[in-house]
N, C-alpha and C positions, 0 to 999 in steps of 0.2 A: 457561944461556940463560934469563934472567929472564922473557922474554915468554911462555914456555911453562908456567910454573908456574901452578897453578890452586888455587883455594880449595875446600874441601869443599863439596859441593852437596847440598842437601836437595830432593828432587824434588817436583813438584806444588805445590798451594797451601799445603802444610805450612809452608814457610818464612815465608810472609806471615802466616799465622794465628798462628804462634809469635811473630812480631814484634809483632803487635797484642795478643797476650796473651789471645786469645779461643778458642783451640782447642788441645786436647791429643790425642795419638794413642791413648791407651789408658787403661782402668781398671786401676789397679795397687794390689795389696794393701799393698805397701810399696816404698820406694825401695831399690834395690839398694845394698848396702854396697860401698864402694870400698876395696879393700885389695890388697896385694901378696901373692901366694902363692909362697912359697919352698920348694921341695922339697929336703929334706936327704937325702943318701945314707945317713946314719946314723940310720935310723928307730928303732933301738933305743937311741938316745942318751937318757940319763936327764936329764929336765928339772926334776925336783923329787923330794924324798924326804919322804914324809908318814908320820909315826909309824913310821919305819924301813923303809917300803916304797917302792920307786922308782916314779915315774911317767915312762914313756918317751914319746918323740915319737909312737910308734905308738899308744900308749894315748890320747893327746890327739887325734890325727887320727881315730881310730876313734869317739871320743865326738862329734865334729863332722863326720862323714863327708860328709853332704850339703852342708854349707857349703863344705868344701874342694873337693868335686866341682864345685860351682857356680862357685867362683873359678877353678878350672882350666879349666872350659869357657869362661868369659868371657875368660880370658887367651888361650886358643887362638884364639877368635874374633877378638880384637883383633889378634893377630899375623897371622892370615890376611887380615884386612881391610887391614892396612898392606901386606902383601905384594901383594894385588890392586891397591891404589892405586899402589904403587911400580912394579909391572909395567906398568900402563897408562901411567904417566908415561914409563917407559923406552922403551916401544913408540912413543909419540908423539914422543919425542926422535929416535929412529932414522928415523921416517917423515919428519920435517921435514928431517933431514940428507939423506936420499935425494932428497927433492923439490928441496931447494936445490941439491944437486949436479947433478941432472938439468937444472935451468933455468939453472945457473951464476949464481945469485943468493944473497943472504944468507938466513939462517934468519928474520931479522926481516922480510924482504920477503915470505917465504912466509906468515908468520903474520899479516901485515898484511891478507891477503885475507879473514880471518874478520871479516865485517861483518854484524851482525844488522840486521834492518829496524827503522826508527825506530818508537817507541811513540807513538801518537796519543791525543788526548783521547777519541776514539771507542773505542779499545781499553780505556782505563781505565773508561769508562762501561759497556762490555759486560761487563768482568770484575766490576765492582761489582754489576751487576744479576744476574749469574749466581750470585754468592756472598753476596749481602747478608743471607741468612738466618743466616749464620755470622759476619757482621761487624756487630755491634750498634752501629755509629757512623754518623753522617751521612757522605755521600760526600766532602764538602769537607774533612772532617777526616782522611781516609785516602787521598785521591787521590795525594798525593806518595808515600806508601809503596807503593801499588799500582803506580804508574809505575816506581819503582825495582825492585820485584819483577819486573814484566814485562820490564824492560830486562835484568835478570840472567838471566831465563829465556830471553830472546831470544839473549843471548850464549852461554848454555849450549847451546841448540839449534843455533845456527850452528856452534859448535865441534864438536858431535857429528857434524853432517852433513859438516863439513870432513874430520875424521879418518876418518869412515866411508868417504869417497871415497878417501882415501889408503890405507886398509887394503885396499880392493878393488884398487887399482892395484898395490900392492906385495905383495899376497898375504900377509896376516898370519893365522896360525893359533895360537890360544891353547891351551895345553896344561894350564894350571893348573886343577885341579878345585876346585869350590866346597866349602866345609864342608857336610857333610850330617849330620843328626841322625836316628837310626833311631826312627821313631814309627809305631806300629801304626795302620793305616788301618781301624780297626774302629768301627762306629757307623752311624747313618742316613747314606745316601749318595745322590748324584745323579750320573749319568754312568756309562759302562761301566767294568767292572773292568779292561778291557784298555787303558784310556786311557793315553796316553804320559805324561801329567802328572796327578799326584794331589795335591790340596790338602787337608791335614788341618787343620781349624780348631778351635781351642779357644775357646769363647765362653760368654757370660753373658747371659741374656735381659733382665736389668735394666740392663746396662751400656749407656749411651748411645752409646759409641764402637762397640760391637758393632752397634747399630742403624744407625749411619752406614755401616758396612762392608757391610751387607746389599745395598743397591743396587749397590755396586761388584762384589760377587760375582755378582750377577745379570747385570751387564754382561759379566763374564768368561764366564758360561755362553752368553750370546748371541753373543759374539765367537768362541769356540773350539769350541762344540758338543761333539761326542764326543771331542774331544782332551783334555778335562779332566774329571776325576772329583772331586767335592767330598764330603768326609767331615766330619760334624759330631761333635765331642766336647765333653763338658760341662766347664765350669770356673766354677761359680757362686762368686763372691767372697763371703767371709763377712760383709762389711759391707753387702751388698745384701740387704735384709730378705726380699725375695720371690723371690730368684734360685734358691734351692734347690728350692722347690716348683714354680717355673716349669720348671726342668730336669726334674723328675719328670713334670710334665704332658706335656712333649714326648715322653717315652719311653712314657708311658701312651697317648698318641695314636699313637705308633709301633706299639704292639701291634695297633691297628686299621687300620694302613696309612695313617695321616694325619699323619705326623711333620711334613712340610714345610708342610702346611696350618696346623698349630698353630704351627709356627716362624714363619711369615709373620704370623699373626694376633697373636702376642705381640709381635713386633718392630714391628708397625704401631701398637700402643698399649701402650707400656712402663709407663704409669701405671695399668694395669688388670691387675695380676698377683697379686692376692690369691686365695686358694683358691676362694672363691665365684665370683669373676670368671673364673677358669680353667675352672671347671665350666660356666659360661654359654657361654664360647667353644667348649668341646667340644660342647655341645648345638647351638650354631649351625652347627658344622661337620658335624653329622649323626652324631657318634659315639654309640655305645651308652652312655647316661648311667650306668646302673647299673655297668657294667664299668669305665668311666673313673673314676667317683667312688670305687669300692672300691679301685681301683689307687692313686689319689693319696692317699686317706686312710690307706692301709696303709703307704705309704712303701716299697713293694716294690723300687723302683729306686734307693734311696738308696745302697746299697753299690756299684752299678754306676757311679753318678756319682762317688763317692769314688775308685774305681779310675781313672776318667778323669783326675781331678785329680792323683792320684799319678803317673800316667804323664806328664801334662803338666809337672808340677813337675820330674820327673826329666829331662825333655828341655830344661828351661830356661825354661819358662813361669812368669811371675810376675805377669802381668796379662792383661787381655783387651781386644780380640781378639788372638789369636796364631795364626799360620799356619805350616805347613811345606809348602813347594812342592817336591815330590820330596825332602823332607828339608831344604830350605833355609829357614832361620828368617826370618820377617818378623813384627815386633812392631808392633801398633797399627793404627789405622784409617788406613792409608796411602793415598795417591792411587792410582787405577787404573793409572796409567802405571808405578808402581813394581812392581806385581805383574805386569803384562803384560811388563815387561822381563825378569823372571825366567823367566816361562813361555816367552817367545820364545827365550831362551837355552837352556832345557831342550830345546825342540823342535829347535833347531839342533844341539845336542850329540848328540841321538839320531840325527838325520839323518846327521851326520858319522860317527858310530860305525857306522852300518849300511852305509856305502859299502864 
């Protein structure tokens, strides 16, 4: 049924900003290498002989264990994503078949009811005004792209609402569990430890995309309250000159119970992260200056930060920001709706499991 096939969808304003070439979702230390990982049952197979000594596949895999692990993780995630998409499509196919049979009409007639509202010039104007800080072009140059984007979003929303109604009518229950990565929720936190949803964020105070995510996470706090716990873990990227000391400053402030105040102050002005400026921020926040200055000068939290980075890398983090929502990986400064969709699904799953 050709009318039911859908193109991959990138939620929120991301798709438009990518099209305009003015917005990227994350600070990344390197592009991920694309390769195929083929697991051989004969790990003892000799792959080379050097000076009379064999080199086995096991030897080679051991020497590049982290890279093979990363490739395997990426492969498993891609397989699971394909399974999720294919399951959704199969469910929709059956829902349309059931609705067509109930009405005694064709599938195409059922699908013809998916009609988004028309996009007006006022809609384009409103979108541009709301997002013009991230679209450094005059409105007349991007109006066509904005309208196309809004039309695509309208179609997607209409489709979601249509199938949500059919799922309710025909009682659909998804059994497929999402892929989860075990990540320790250790570090400065907001929200109760008993919260049903825990977000572990790996972040870099100098990364502009981490700064853009900050108000999104604040919106999540406001929306969900005690249902969400946010844990901050450090991931200062090596090419950000001031990120390491900024990370240390946040933990030095944490010693005095003011991690989040320092967190907010640094993200509010990411151009002022030199050590002298960090000490000034600490003083402005009412921290004990001698204690803070000795802490940041000594580098006492450097090992703790490196441990965070090691844990993040082991979990698949290669850039910032990166989040794990109850272990479900979200990479980049994604739109609010992409995160809330996962949170809502987690709350729904827990509610269903408790019945």
